[in-house]
VOPAGU-2260 file (C-alpha; in pm, 1 decimal, decimal comma):
REM VOPAGU-2260
SITE   aa  ch    i         X         Y         Z
SITE  MET   A    0   -1456,3    1020,7     -55,5
SITE  THR   A    1   -1813,3    1100,8    -152,1
SITE  LEU   A    2   -2115,0     946,6      15,4
SITE  ILE   A    3   -2164,8     729,5    -290,8
SITE  ASP   A    4   -1811,3     586,8    -251,1
SITE  LYS   A    5   -1880,2     511,9     113,7
SITE  LEU   A    6   -2203,0     340,2      27,1
SITE  LYS   A    7   -2028,6     125,5    -233,8
SITE  SER   A    8   -1760,1      22,9      13,0
SITE  LEU   A    9   -2003,4     -52,8     297,3
SITE  PRO   A   10   -2223,1    -347,9     377,8
SITE  LEU   A   11   -2476,5    -118,1     236,5
SITE  THR   A   12   -2371,1    -225,3    -120,6
SITE  ALA   A   13   -2292,0    -610,0     -30,7
SITE  SER   A   14   -2635,7    -634,9     122,0
SITE  VAL   A   15   -2786,4    -494,0    -194,9
SITE  ALA   A   16   -2623,3    -764,6    -420,6
SITE  VAL   A   17   -2814,3   -1069,4    -286,5
SITE  ALA   A   18   -2636,8   -1396,7    -369,6
SITE  PHE   A   19   -2889,0   -1650,0    -493,0
SITE  ALA   A   20   -2849,0   -1997,5    -349,1
SITE  VAL   A   21   -2870,2   -2207,4    -663,1
SITE  ALA   A   22   -2914,8   -2571,2    -562,4
SITE  PRO   A   23   -2802,9   -2814,3    -834,2
SITE  LEU   A   24   -3082,5   -3048,8    -930,9
SITE  PRO   A   25   -3008,1   -3414,4   -1003,2
SITE  LEU   A   26   -3181,2   -3581,5   -1292,9
SITE  ALA   A   27   -3522,3   -3690,6   -1176,0
SITE  LEU   A   28   -3522,5   -4071,7   -1147,2
SITE  GLU   A   29   -3821,5   -4232,9    -975,5
SITE  ASP   A   30   -3789,1   -4495,1    -705,0
SITE  SER   A   31   -3838,3   -4797,7    -927,1
SITE  ALA   A   32   -3704,0   -4938,9   -1252,0
SITE  SER   A   33   -4042,8   -4904,1   -1421,3
SITE  ALA   A   34   -4050,1   -4537,6   -1321,7
SITE  THR   A   35   -3717,8   -4498,5   -1499,5
SITE  MET   A   36   -3887,3   -4597,1   -1822,1
SITE  VAL   A   37   -4168,8   -4349,6   -1754,2
SITE  MET   A   38   -3910,9   -4074,3   -1710,9
SITE  VAL   A   39   -3748,6   -4163,3   -2040,4
SITE  GLN   A   40   -4089,3   -4158,9   -2209,0
SITE  LYS   A   41   -4159,1   -3809,8   -2068,7
SITE  ALA   A   42   -3818,0   -3690,8   -2185,9
SITE  LYS   A   43   -3893,3   -3821,9   -2535,5
SITE  GLN   A   44   -4224,1   -3633,9   -2534,0
SITE  ALA   A   45   -4051,4   -3310,3   -2428,1
SITE  ALA   A   46   -3789,6   -3353,6   -2696,6
SITE  ALA   A   47   -4064,0   -3412,9   -2953,2
SITE  LYS   A   48   -4180,1   -3052,5   -2908,1
SITE  LYS   A   49   -3866,4   -2948,1   -3096,6
SITE  PRO   A   50   -3853,3   -3164,4   -3411,5
SITE  GLN   A   51   -3503,8   -3054,0   -3500,6
SITE  GLU   A   52   -3380,7   -3195,0   -3169,9
SITE  THR   A   53   -3542,5   -3539,9   -3183,5
SITE  ARG   A   54   -3318,7   -3837,4   -3128,3
SITE  LYS   A   55   -3364,9   -4214,1   -3149,0
SITE  VAL   A   56   -3299,3   -4373,5   -2809,9
SITE  PRO   A   57   -3189,7   -4739,4   -2785,7
SITE  ALA   A   58   -3388,3   -4982,5   -2574,5
SITE  MET   A   59   -3277,3   -5114,6   -2235,8
SITE  SER   A   60   -3211,5   -5487,8   -2212,0
SITE  ILE   A   61   -3382,1   -5699,7   -1948,8
SITE  ALA   A   62   -3047,2   -5787,2   -1786,4
SITE  VAL   A   63   -2942,7   -5424,7   -1741,5
SITE  HIS   A   64   -3298,1   -5332,9   -1636,4
SITE  LYS   A   65   -3273,1   -5586,5   -1351,6
SITE  GLN   A   66   -2941,4   -5447,7   -1233,4
SITE  VAL   A   67   -3076,2   -5093,6   -1243,6
SITE  GLN   A   68   -3378,0   -5208,6   -1040,9
SITE  LYS   A   69   -3154,5   -5374,7    -780,8
SITE  ALA   A   70   -2940,4   -5061,8    -754,7
SITE  GLN   A   71   -3250,1   -4847,9    -701,8
SITE  GLU   A   72   -3377,5   -5082,5    -431,7
SITE  ALA   A   73   -3043,1   -5053,4    -251,3
SITE  MET   A   74   -3060,4   -4675,3    -284,1
SITE  ASP   A   75   -3410,7   -4680,4    -132,0
SITE  LEU   A   76   -3260,1   -4860,5     168,4
SITE  LYS   A   77   -2979,3   -4600,2     186,3
SITE  ASP   A   78   -2733,1   -4879,5     104,7
SITE  ASN   A   79   -2528,2   -4671,6    -135,5
SITE  ALA   A   80   -2226,7   -4900,7    -112,0
SITE  SER   A   81   -2422,6   -5196,5    -251,7
SITE  ALA   A   82   -2581,2   -4972,2    -514,9
SITE  LYS   A   83   -2237,3   -4861,2    -631,1
SITE  GLU   A   84   -2115,8   -5221,5    -661,9
SITE  ILE   A   85   -2420,1   -5317,4    -867,7
SITE  LEU   A   86   -2377,5   -5019,0   -1098,4
SITE  ALA   A   87   -2003,1   -5082,9   -1140,4
SITE  ALA   A   88   -2078,0   -5443,5   -1235,3
SITE  ALA   A   89   -2332,0   -5324,3   -1491,4
SITE  LEU   A   90   -2074,4   -5102,6   -1659,1
SITE  GLU   A   91   -1837,6   -5399,7   -1692,0
SITE  LYS   A   92   -2088,3   -5601,4   -1891,3
SITE  LYS   A   93   -1977,2   -5669,6   -2248,0
SITE  LYS   A   94   -2321,0   -5625,2   -2395,7
SITE  ILE   A   95   -2429,7   -5281,9   -2276,1
SITE  ASN   A   96   -2532,0   -5000,1   -2508,5
SITE  ASP   A   97   -2466,1   -4629,2   -2469,3
SITE  TYR   A   98   -2816,8   -4554,2   -2345,0
SITE  GLU   A   99   -2779,7   -4816,2   -2070,4
SITE  ARG   A  100   -2441,5   -4671,1   -1973,6
SITE  ALA   A  101   -2605,2   -4328,4   -1947,6
SITE  VAL   A  102   -2875,9   -4465,0   -1717,2
SITE  VAL   A  103   -2613,6   -4630,8   -1493,1
SITE  TRP   A  104   -2414,8   -4306,8   -1472,1
SITE  GLN   A  105   -2739,0   -4125,1   -1403,1
SITE  LEU   A  106   -2796,5   -4339,2   -1094,5
SITE  THR   A  107   -2432,0   -4291,3    -998,0
SITE  ALA   A  108   -2485,7   -3914,0   -1014,3
SITE  MET   A  109   -2787,1   -3945,4    -786,0
SITE  ILE   A  110   -2583,7   -4138,1    -528,9
SITE  ALA   A  111   -2304,5   -3880,4    -538,1
SITE  PHE   A  112   -2553,5   -3598,6    -500,0
SITE  ASP   A  113   -2718,6   -3776,1    -205,6
SITE  GLU   A  114   -2375,4   -3803,7     -42,7
SITE  ASP   A  115   -2302,4   -3431,3     -98,2
SITE  ASP   A  116   -2022,2   -3530,4    -333,5
SITE  THR   A  117   -2049,9   -3241,5    -578,8
SITE  ARG   A  118   -1736,7   -3330,1    -772,1
SITE  GLY   A  119   -1854,7   -3690,1    -798,8
SITE  THR   A  120   -2191,1   -3570,7    -928,3
SITE  ILE   A  121   -2015,4   -3356,2   -1187,4
SITE  ARG   A  122   -1799,6   -3647,0   -1304,1
SITE  ALA   A  123   -2103,5   -3872,5   -1340,1
SITE  TYR   A  124   -2298,6   -3614,1   -1537,9
SITE  GLU   A  125   -2005,4   -3550,6   -1769,0
SITE  GLN   A  126   -1981,6   -3924,8   -1827,6
SITE  ILE   A  127   -2347,7   -3922,0   -1938,8
SITE  LEU   A  128   -2266,9   -3652,8   -2196,2
SITE  ARG   A  129   -2023,8   -3895,7   -2362,9
SITE  TYR   A  130   -2335,3   -4086,3   -2469,0
SITE  LYS   A  131   -2550,6   -3783,0   -2548,6
SITE  ASP   A  132   -2643,3   -3916,3   -2892,9
SITE  SER   A  133   -2818,1   -4207,7   -2723,2
SITE  ILE   A  134   -3026,4   -4020,4   -2465,1
SITE  PRO   A  135   -3335,2   -3799,7   -2506,4
SITE  VAL   A  136   -3261,1   -3438,2   -2591,7
SITE  ALA   A  137   -3452,2   -3312,4   -2287,9
SITE  LEU   A  138   -3233,1   -3527,3   -2062,9
SITE  GLU   A  139   -2920,8   -3389,2   -2225,9
SITE  LEU   A  140   -3044,8   -3034,4   -2171,3
SITE  ASN   A  141   -3127,6   -3112,4   -1809,7
SITE  ILE   A  142   -2774,9   -3243,9   -1757,6
SITE  LEU   A  143   -2616,3   -2939,9   -1921,6
SITE  TYR   A  144   -2812,4   -2702,6   -1698,7
SITE  SER   A  145   -2740,9   -2910,9   -1387,9
SITE  LEU   A  146   -2369,1   -2905,1   -1468,6
SITE  ALA   A  147   -2379,3   -2526,0   -1495,7
SITE  GLN   A  148   -2539,5   -2513,0   -1150,6
SITE  LEU   A  149   -2300,9   -2765,9   -1002,0
SITE  TYR   A  150   -1990,9   -2587,5   -1127,3
SITE  TYR   A  151   -2137,4   -2262,2    -995,0
SITE  SER   A  152   -2178,3   -2422,6    -652,0
SITE  VAL   A  153   -1803,1   -2505,5    -640,2
SITE  ASP   A  154   -1705,3   -2156,6    -763,8
SITE  ASP   A  155   -1583,9   -2277,5   -1102,6
SITE  TYR   A  156   -1760,4   -2002,6   -1293,0
SITE  ASP   A  157   -1578,6   -2059,2   -1621,8
SITE  GLN   A  158   -1705,1   -2415,2   -1648,2
SITE  ALA   A  159   -2048,3   -2307,2   -1527,8
SITE  LEU   A  160   -2069,8   -2051,3   -1808,4
SITE  LYS   A  161   -1939,3   -2301,6   -2062,4
SITE  TYR   A  162   -2227,7   -2538,9   -1996,2
SITE  ALA   A  163   -2480,9   -2257,4   -1963,5
SITE  LYS   A  164   -2386,2   -2129,8   -2307,5
SITE  ILE   A  165   -2429,5   -2476,5   -2459,4
SITE  TRP   A  166   -2764,7   -2522,3   -2284,6
SITE  GLU   A  167   -2936,0   -2186,0   -2333,1
SITE  PRO   A  168   -2959,1   -2161,9   -2715,5
SITE  ARG   A  169   -3112,0   -2508,4   -2726,8
SITE  ALA   A  170   -3342,4   -2482,0   -2424,5
SITE  GLY   A  171   -3604,5   -2261,3   -2592,1
SITE  GLU   A  172   -3926,9   -2257,8   -2390,9
SITE  PHE   A  173   -3751,1   -2424,9   -2097,1
SITE  VAL   A  174   -3567,7   -2098,3   -2019,5
SITE  GLY   A  175   -3790,0   -1959,2   -1746,0
SITE  VAL   A  176   -3766,0   -1709,7   -1463,9
SITE  SER   A  177   -3553,4   -1929,1   -1236,0
SITE  GLN   A  178   -3310,2   -2007,8   -1517,6
SITE  LEU   A  179   -3274,8   -1641,8   -1615,3
SITE  THR   A  180   -3216,0   -1554,6   -1249,6
SITE  PHE   A  181   -2939,5   -1814,3   -1228,8
SITE  LEU   A  182   -2774,4   -1684,6   -1546,0
SITE  SER   A  183   -2784,7   -1324,8   -1424,7
SITE  GLN   A  184   -2618,1   -1426,9   -1098,9
SITE  LEU   A  185   -2357,8   -1630,1   -1287,8
SITE  TYR   A  186   -2263,8   -1329,1   -1497,4
SITE  TYR   A  187   -2257,4   -1111,2   -1185,0
SITE  VAL   A  188   -2003,3   -1327,4   -1000,4
SITE  ARG   A  189   -1791,3   -1318,2   -1316,4
SITE  SER   A  190   -1806,6    -935,2   -1304,3
SITE  GLU   A  191   -1976,4    -929,1   -1644,1
SITE  PHE   A  192   -2217,8    -659,1   -1539,3
SITE  PRO   A  193   -2375,6    -562,4   -1874,7
SITE  GLN   A  194   -2479,6    -926,8   -1922,6
SITE  THR   A  195   -2604,2    -937,7   -1563,7
SITE  ILE   A  196   -2829,8    -640,7   -1632,8
SITE  ASP   A  197   -2956,4    -792,2   -1958,4
SITE  TYR   A  198   -3053,8   -1122,8   -1795,2
SITE  ILE   A  199   -3207,0    -972,7   -1482,0
SITE  ASN   A  200   -3411,1    -733,2   -1698,9
SITE  ARG   A  201   -3535,7   -1035,4   -1893,2
SITE  THR   A  202   -3617,4   -1207,5   -1563,2
SITE  ILE   A  203   -3824,0    -911,6   -1442,3
SITE  ALA   A  204   -3996,6    -867,1   -1777,9
SITE  MET   A  205   -4094,3   -1235,5   -1793,3
SITE  ALA   A  206   -4221,3   -1238,3   -1433,6
SITE  GLU   A  207   -4435,7    -933,0   -1500,0
SITE  THR   A  208   -4619,2   -1120,8   -1775,3
SITE  LEU   A  209   -4702,1   -1414,7   -1547,9
SITE  ASP   A  210   -4974,9   -1405,7   -1285,5
SITE  THR   A  211   -4818,8   -1695,8   -1095,8
SITE  ILE   A  212   -4478,2   -1535,9   -1033,9
SITE  GLU   A  213   -4413,8   -1236,3    -812,9
SITE  VAL   A  214   -4131,3    -998,2    -896,7
SITE  LYS   A  215   -3863,6   -1037,0    -629,4
SITE  GLU   A  216   -3685,2    -763,0    -440,9
SITE  ASN   A  217   -3350,2    -939,4    -478,3
SITE  TRP   A  218   -3379,1    -923,8    -858,0
SITE  TYR   A  219   -3380,5    -546,9    -837,0
SITE  GLY   A  220   -3103,4    -573,0    -578,7
SITE  LEU   A  221   -2885,2    -756,7    -829,1
SITE  LYS   A  222   -2974,0    -507,4   -1102,5
SITE  LEU   A  223   -2889,8    -221,4    -865,1
SITE  SER   A  224   -2551,9    -365,7    -778,1
SITE  ALA   A  225   -2459,4    -426,0   -1142,8
SITE  HIS   A  226   -2549,1     -69,0   -1241,1
SITE  TRP   A  227   -2351,9      56,3    -942,0
SITE  GLU   A  228   -2043,3    -140,2   -1045,0
SITE  LEU   A  229   -2065,4      27,3   -1386,6
SITE  ASN   A  230   -2111,9     373,4   -1227,4
SITE  GLN   A  231   -2440,2     406,8   -1413,8
SITE  PHE   A  232   -2586,2     642,5   -1156,3
SITE  PRO   A  233   -2902,7     745,9   -1344,6
SITE  ALA   A  234   -2992,0     375,3   -1372,5
SITE  VAL   A  235   -2896,6     325,9   -1006,4
SITE  ARG   A  236   -3132,5     610,8    -916,8
SITE  ASP   A  237   -3418,1     464,9   -1120,0
SITE  THR   A  238   -3368,3     117,6    -972,1
SITE  LEU   A  239   -3355,5     254,3    -618,1
SITE  GLU   A  240   -3674,3     449,5    -676,5
SITE  THR   A  241   -3843,6     125,9    -783,2
SITE  LEU   A  242   -3709,8     -51,2    -473,7
SITE  LEU   A  243   -3823,2     234,2    -252,6
SITE  VAL   A  244   -4177,4     214,7    -386,6
SITE  GLY   A  245   -4202,5    -164,6    -372,7
SITE  TRP   A  246   -3991,7    -234,1     -64,5
SITE  PRO   A  247   -3955,7      91,1     136,2
SITE  LYS   A  248   -3658,7      -4,2     351,6
SITE  PRO   A  249   -3432,2     243,8     533,7
SITE  ARG   A  250   -3120,0     156,0     336,3
SITE  TYR   A  251   -3288,2     246,5       6,8
SITE  TRP   A  252   -3367,2     596,5     135,1
SITE  ILE   A  253   -3004,7     650,5     232,6
SITE  GLN   A  254   -2862,8     500,1     -86,2
SITE  LEU   A  255   -3098,2     700,2    -305,1
SITE  ALA   A  256   -2997,3    1016,8    -121,5
SITE  GLY   A  257   -2633,3     933,4    -191,8
SITE  VAL   A  258   -2704,0     881,9    -561,2
SITE  TYR   A  259   -2883,3    1217,3    -583,9
SITE  GLN   A  260   -2577,1    1377,6    -425,9
SITE  GLU   A  261   -2351,7    1205,7    -678,9
SITE  LEU   A  262   -2574,1    1333,9    -959,5
SITE  GLY   A  263   -2551,7    1687,7    -821,6
SITE  ASP   A  264   -2915,9    1707,3    -714,1
SITE  GLU   A  265   -2844,1    1853,4    -370,7
SITE  ASN   A  266   -3205,5    1947,7    -296,0
SITE  SER   A  267   -3327,8    1591,1    -343,1
SITE  PHE   A  268   -3030,0    1465,0    -142,5
SITE  TYR   A  269   -3110,6    1696,8     148,6
SITE  SER   A  270   -3481,6    1619,5     136,7
SITE  LEU   A  271   -3435,7    1243,3     132,2
SITE  MET   A  272   -3186,9    1245,8     418,8
SITE  GLU   A  273   -3415,8    1463,5     629,2
SITE  ALA   A  274   -3714,3    1242,6     546,3
SITE  ALA   A  275   -3513,8     933,7     642,9
SITE  TYR   A  276   -3421,9    1099,9     972,9
SITE  LYS   A  277   -3780,7    1193,8    1053,7
SITE  GLN   A  278   -3892,6     835,9     991,4
SITE  GLY   A  279   -3628,1     704,5    1230,1
SITE  PHE   A  280   -3434,3     526,7     956,3
SITE  LEU   A  281   -3104,7     677,3    1073,2
SITE  ASP   A  282   -3146,2     609,9    1444,8
SITE  ASP   A  283   -2904,3     317,7    1447,2
SITE  ASN   A  284   -2645,6     480,5    1223,0
SITE  GLU   A  285   -2437,7     736,4    1409,8
SITE  ALA   A  286   -2244,9     852,1    1103,0
SITE  GLN   A  287   -2567,7     922,1     914,5
SITE  LEU   A  288   -2718,3    1108,2    1209,6
SITE  VAL   A  289   -2413,2    1334,9    1222,1
SITE  ASN   A  290   -2428,2    1371,2     844,8
SITE  VAL   A  291   -2793,2    1475,9     843,1
SITE  ALA   A  292   -2717,6    1722,9    1123,4
SITE  GLN   A  293   -2440,3    1882,5     916,6
SITE  ILE   A  294   -2674,1    1897,1     617,5
SITE  GLN   A  295   -2893,5    2136,5     814,4
SITE  VAL   A  296   -2605,0    2384,2     830,7
SITE  SER   A  297   -2576,5    2369,0     451,2
SITE  ARG   A  298   -2947,6    2447,0     434,8
SITE  ASP   A  299   -2904,9    2751,9     659,4
SITE  ALA   A  300   -3083,2    2579,4     946,4
SITE  PRO   A  301   -2809,0    2544,9    1211,6
SITE  ILE   A  302   -3061,3    2520,8    1495,7
SITE  LYS   A  303   -3193,3    2197,8    1336,1
SITE  CYS   A  304   -2835,9    2070,1    1335,0
SITE  ALA   A  305   -2816,7    2141,5    1707,8
SITE  TRP   A  306   -3151,9    1973,7    1775,6
SITE  ILE   A  307   -3050,1    1656,2    1591,3
SITE  LEU   A  308   -2715,2    1626,7    1769,4
SITE  ASP   A  309   -2856,1    1715,7    2109,1
SITE  ARG   A  310   -3124,8    1450,7    2072,3
SITE  GLY   A  311   -2862,7    1202,7    1952,4
SITE  PHE   A  312   -2655,2    1267,7    2265,4
SITE  ARG   A  313   -2954,9    1237,8    2497,7
SITE  GLU   A  314   -3070,0     910,8    2339,8
SITE  GLU   A  315   -2709,0     781,6    2332,2
SITE  ARG   A  316   -2724,7     731,5    1956,3
SITE  VAL   A  317   -2437,2     973,7    1893,4
SITE  GLU   A  318   -2113,5     949,5    2090,5
SITE  LYS   A  319   -2002,4    1263,7    2270,0
SITE  THR   A  320   -1669,1    1283,4    2092,1
SITE  ALA   A  321   -1472,2    1606,8    2071,3
SITE  ASP   A  322   -1564,7    1652,6    1705,3
SITE  ASN   A  323   -1934,7    1593,2    1764,7
SITE  GLN   A  324   -1933,8    1827,5    2065,0
SITE  ARG   A  325   -1756,8    2091,5    1860,3
SITE  THR   A  326   -2014,7    2056,2    1581,5
SITE  LEU   A  327   -2299,0    2093,8    1829,6
SITE  GLY   A  328   -2141,1    2403,0    1982,9
SITE  GLN   A  329   -2076,1    2564,2    1646,8
SITE  CYS   A  330   -2433,1    2491,5    1533,3
SITE  TYR   A  331   -2564,3    2666,1    1843,5
SITE  MET   A  332   -2333,3    2961,0    1776,4
SITE  GLN   A  333   -2446,9    2992,9    1415,5
SITE  ALA   A  334   -2804,6    2981,9    1539,4
SITE  GLY   A  335   -2730,8    3266,3    1783,6
SITE  GLU   A  336   -2775,5    3041,4    2088,9
SITE  PHE   A  337   -2440,1    3139,5    2239,4
SITE  GLY   A  338   -2521,9    3031,3    2593,4
SITE  LYS   A  339   -2602,6    2678,2    2477,1
SITE  ALA   A  340   -2278,8    2665,1    2277,6
SITE  ILE   A  341   -2054,5    2700,7    2582,2
SITE  LYS   A  342   -2095,9    2352,5    2732,1
SITE  PRO   A  343   -2033,5    2141,8    2419,7
SITE  LEU   A  344   -1745,4    2365,6    2307,2
SITE  SER   A  345   -1588,8    2343,7    2654,7
SITE  GLU   A  346   -1620,7    1963,0    2647,1
SITE  ALA   A  347   -1459,4    1949,0    2304,5
SITE  ALA   A  348   -1175,6    2175,8    2419,1
SITE  ARG   A  349   -1122,1    1969,1    2732,8
SITE  ILE   A  350   -1101,1    1643,5    2537,5
SITE  LYS   A  351    -877,9    1776,8    2261,3
SITE  LYS   A  352    -677,4    2016,5    2481,6
SITE  GLU   A  353    -695,7    2255,0    2189,5
SITE  ALA   A  354    -593,9    2616,6    2249,5
SITE  ASP   A  355    -809,0    2765,5    1972,3
SITE  LEU   A  356   -1118,0    2593,9    2107,9
SITE  TRP   A  357   -1053,0    2726,3    2458,2
SITE  PHE   A  358   -1003,5    3072,1    2310,1
SITE  GLN   A  359   -1337,5    3044,2    2129,0
SITE  VAL   A  360   -1508,3    2929,8    2449,0
SITE  GLY   A  361   -1363,0    3227,5    2633,6
SITE  GLN   A  362   -1495,2    3466,6    2369,7
SITE  VAL   A  363   -1845,6    3319,0    2392,1
SITE  GLN   A  364   -1836,2    3338,3    2771,7
SITE  MET   A  365   -1738,3    3704,6    2756,9
SITE  ALA   A  366   -2025,9    3772,1    2517,7
SITE  GLU   A  367   -2257,0    3598,6    2764,9
SITE  GLU   A  368   -2102,0    3797,3    3052,0
SITE  ASP   A  369   -1964,1    3485,2    3217,8
SITE  LEU   A  370   -1641,7    3667,5    3301,2
SITE  LYS   A  371   -1506,8    3421,1    3555,8
SITE  GLY   A  372   -1562,0    3137,3    3311,2
SITE  ALA   A  373   -1392,9    3341,2    3038,9
SITE  VAL   A  374   -1082,2    3399,4    3252,8
SITE  ALA   A  375   -1060,9    3026,7    3326,4
SITE  SER   A  376   -1100,1    2938,4    2957,7
SITE  PHE   A  377    -832,5    3191,5    2855,6
SITE  ASP   A  378    -601,1    3037,1    3114,4
SITE  GLU   A  379    -655,7    2696,8    2955,1
SITE  ALA   A  380    -588,5    2846,2    2612,9
SITE  LEU   A  381    -262,7    3007,1    2729,0
SITE  ASP   A  382    -142,6    2675,9    2873,2
SITE  ALA   A  383    -215,7    2502,7    2545,5
SITE  TYR   A  384     -53,2    2778,5    2336,6
SITE  GLU   A  385     273,5    2722,0    2523,0
SITE  ASP   A  386     330,3    2413,2    2309,9
SITE  GLU   A  387     294,8    2612,5    1987,0
SITE  LYS   A  388     584,7    2794,7    1823,1
SITE  GLY   A  389     617,6    3071,6    1568,5
SITE  THR   A  390     475,2    3415,6    1499,6
SITE  LYS   A  391     119,5    3293,9    1455,8
SITE  ALA   A  392     122,4    3124,1    1795,4
SITE  ALA   A  393     273,4    3434,5    1956,5
SITE  ASN   A  394      -4,7    3651,6    1811,7
SITE  LYS   A  395    -264,4    3410,2    1945,1
SITE  ARG   A  396    -108,8    3422,3    2290,9
SITE  PHE   A  397    -112,3    3801,2    2279,8
SITE  SER   A  398    -480,5    3816,9    2181,0
SITE  THR   A  399    -568,0    3570,2    2456,4
SITE  MET   A  400    -377,4    3768,5    2719,2
SITE  MET   A  401    -546,2    4090,3    2617,2
SITE  LEU   A  402    -895,7    3942,6    2634,0
SITE  ARG   A  403    -814,4    3783,9    2969,5
SITE  ALA   A  404    -697,6    4121,3    3102,2
SITE  GLN   A  405   -1015,8    4288,6    2976,7
SITE  ALA   A  406   -1227,3    4028,9    3157,8
SITE  LEU   A  407   -1028,2    4096,0    3475,7
SITE  ILE   A  408   -1101,3    4468,0    3443,6
SITE  GLU   A  409   -1473,5    4395,2    3417,9
SITE  LEU   A  410   -1441,5    4178,8    3729,3
SITE  LYS   A  411   -1266,6    4473,5    3904,6
SITE  ARG   A  412    -965,5    4250,4    3965,5
SITE  TYR   A  413    -740,0    4542,6    3882,9
SITE  LYS   A  414    -415,7    4410,6    4032,3
SITE  GLU   A  415    -440,5    4092,8    3825,5
SITE  ALA   A  416    -529,0    4300,7    3519,7
SITE  HIS   A  417    -209,8    4509,4    3561,6
SITE  ALA   A  418      -4,7    4190,9    3583,4
SITE  ALA   A  419    -177,3    4053,9    3272,7
SITE  PHE   A  420     -97,5    4369,8    3072,5
SITE  THR   A  421     265,6    4351,8    3185,0
SITE  VAL   A  422     295,2    3999,5    3048,0
SITE  ALA   A  423     110,2    4098,5    2730,1
SITE  ASN   A  424     352,4    4384,6    2674,9
SITE  LYS   A  425     646,6    4142,9    2695,7
SITE  VAL   A  426     480,7    3912,1    2441,4
SITE  ALA   A  427     391,7    4199,2    2204,9
SITE  ARG   A  428     613,3    4197,8    1896,2
SITE  LYS   A  429     462,9    4479,4    1692,0
SITE  GLY   A  430     428,2    4847,4    1760,4
SITE  LYS   A  431      56,7    4812,8    1703,3
SITE  GLN   A  432      31,5    4552,2    1977,9
SITE  LYS   A  433     231,1    4761,7    2224,6
SITE  LYS   A  434       8,3    5059,6    2148,6
SITE  GLN   A  435    -293,4    4841,9    2223,0
SITE  VAL   A  436    -145,2    4749,4    2561,3
SITE  ARG   A  437     -84,6    5117,5    2646,4
SITE  GLN   A  438    -441,8    5209,7    2554,1
SITE  TRP   A  439    -588,2    4938,1    2771,6
SITE  ARG   A  440    -358,5    5027,5    3058,6
SITE  ASP   A  441    -482,6    5383,5    3039,3
SITE  TYR   A  442    -838,0    5252,4    3043,8
SITE  LEU   A  443    -751,2    5037,2    3345,1
SITE  LYS   A  444    -617,1    5339,9    3533,5
SITE  THR   A  445    -930,9    5533,5    3449,4
SITE  GLU   A  446   -1147,6    5250,8    3583,6
SITE  GLU   A  447    -940,9    5230,7    3902,0
SITE  ALA   A  448    -973,9    5606,5    3957,9
SITE  ARG   A  449   -1347,5    5596,2    3897,3
SITE  GLU   A  450   -1386,7    5310,0    4140,5
SITE  LYS   A  451   -1196,5    5497,3    4411,2
SITE  MET   A  452   -1408,8    5806,8    4359,1
SITE  LEU   A  453   -1729,5    5603,9    4387,6
SITE  LEU   A  454   -1608,8    5444,7    4706,6
SITE  GLY   A  455   -1526,0    5787,8    4847,9
């Protein structure tokens, strides 16, 4: 799994796709019956801006007007039960025209919305649309858009899109930034990512032409997520660069680095990760700290790898696991700091009980002339190799025994060295190995003789 795959599967990508909280808006009725008429007059004026959409609206009778006024007064007193009874009685009147029915259902929708009854609000609005030929065009458009929002709020995205598609071609100048934002989010939750990108681009372009509206970070976040879903990595890169300039947050540095890696631009990937580390953006992300440490090895800077991990251990930002300890030790070894490699490699070997690691530790200790430590490490390796079978394991045991015996010679523990060579000879399976034992035994005898001569 590449870094880009990890980023897409992490929070990192869910946090990027900000879900807009679209609150459905009820039709705006004022708090009095006379205000209702003012609203209708305003709706007629709005509709008049589009001659092809004008519509003759019937008048409201005095009787229905009084019932509407009484219902509104009850609503003002939060007596929704009485308001509902009054409105139900109005609908049962024999002489009531379609416009009056629409107004009654409009008030019913407001009550349902006030009671957080989303389904009830939807039903009332859809009842109003039965009489759409008798209400102002602007009111009809308002209802269509509100229904799209309401269905979105109950996760019925098919119905939301149905009403949005009826509303948008007719809305004209009423399609503004907030409406385009809603439509882009609607397409996003439906996984229609090309349409998401189209609408969010229109949102950004419109906002940039208006002095009163500021371009939002979450618009670019939605655009980023849609491009990511389509694996459009050049567009993801460009969007992240815009986010990084406008809203320089740590996650954008890391995500942009991942995109550069996906695009094969390793130099930019390395540079961004190192820059993010230096700014402290990775301090709370252990995996990224380890990652940026390993990057240093790829850049032929193993000592930087060691510095990053060592600091991470000291500040308790990186856990001292066997793998992390091994990485630290190997970075020190590649940097030629063999003495500093011993401790982390020993810790890794102790945790994992791994024979090869103990063998490596023993070799480093011999190179650093820590002969007693080397003997102890080779002993640990031999114990661990006992659980391994086959020719390869036997060869490893032989090599370990021989190095252990050599360390014993250097320590002038000649008796133990003889015993070690005896065991090594029994383990030896090849003529070459047995010859090696004989040569070292001869060397051991020479060293013993020299020691005796020096001691007189």
